[in-house]
N, C-alpha and C positions, 0 to 999 in steps of 0.2 A: 190045550189051555194057553200055552205060550203065544199062539197066534192071536187069541182073543185079547190077551194082555197088551200085545203090541198094537193091535187094532184100536183098542180103546185109548191108549196113550197117543197114538198118531192122530186120532180125531181131536183130542184136546190140544195137541201141538199145532195142528192145522188151523183150528179156530183161533188160537193165540196169534199165529202168524197173520191171519186175516185182520185181526184186531190191530196189530201193530202197523200193518200196511195202511189201514184206513186212517188211523191216528196220524201217521207220518204224512199222508197225503193232505190231511186237513191242516197240519202244522206248517209244512214246508212246500207243499205243492207236489206235482208229479214230474217236473222237468228232470229231476235227479232221483234215482231209486234209493232214497234215504231209508225207506222202510226195510228193504231187503238187506241193506248194509247193516242197519241196527240189529235186525233179526240174526244175521250170520255172526256178528261179533258177540252179541249177547248169548247166542246159542253155544258159541265156542267157549265163552267164559263159564257157562253152566256145565258144559261137557267136561271141561278141565276140572272144575270143582267136584263134580260127581265122580268122574274117573279117579281123581286123586283120593277122594274119600273112600271109595271101594278098594283101591289099591293099598291104601295105608292102614285103614283100621276098621271102617264100618262093616259090620257083619250082617248085611241085609241079604235076603235070599236072591237067587238069580232072577226070579220073577220081578223083583223091584228094579234090578239093573235093566232088564228088558223094557219094563214100563217107562222108566225115566229116560234112558239113552236112546234105544232103538225106537221106542214109541213116541213119547212126548217130544224129545229133541229131534228125532228123525222127521216128525211131522212139522215141527216148528221151523227148523232151518232147511234151506233148500238150495243146493248148488245149481240146480237146473234153472231156477228163477234168476239167480245171480248171473248165469251165463246168458240167458235171454236178455236181461236188462243191459248187460255190457254190449251184446250184439246190436240191440236196438239203438243204443247211444251211438255206436259206430256207424250204423246205417243211416242215422239222421245227420251224419256229418259232424258229430260231436266227438272227434277222436281224442281231444284233450280230456273231456269229461269221462269218456270211456276208460282212458288210461288211469285217470285219477281214481275212478270207481274200482277198477280191478286192483290197482296198487293198494288203495286204502282197505279194501276188503281183505286182501291177503295179509297185509301187515297187521292190521288191527285184530283180525281173527287169530293169527298166530300169537300175538301179544295177549289176547284174551284167554287162549288155552293155557299159556304159561302163567297168567295171573290166577286162573282158576286152580291150577295145580298148586301154586304157591299158597293161595288162600286155604286150600284143603290141608296142606302141611301145617300152616300156622294154627288153624282152628283145631286140628286134631292134637297138636302139641300142647295147646292150651286147654284141651278138654271140652271145647265148645261143641263138638259133635259126638 
């Protein structure tokens, strides 16, 4: 049953990832992988928030954790796409953009995880969750 839960969540996450990529391409074009950057940062924020909620107080079943983190967020975020985008920028001779992309992805994703954990603490302390 756990595999089905992860499978369904990953499908939703993958569809969400595709939607963000399409929207980003329409809004800012395709010269810079903005969609993947937004996906990874947003995914890290949500991962931090969910992990913090589970760790601090929310008593949801393990199946909910699998569905949300391994399933939805696993299907939504993608390090392989990030790596491919960085390599393609590099191969196109855009070393500066590649470095900017890698640096921004790592820094903003780490900040987003920290923000998600902090938000979970604040929300749980105030009884919002």
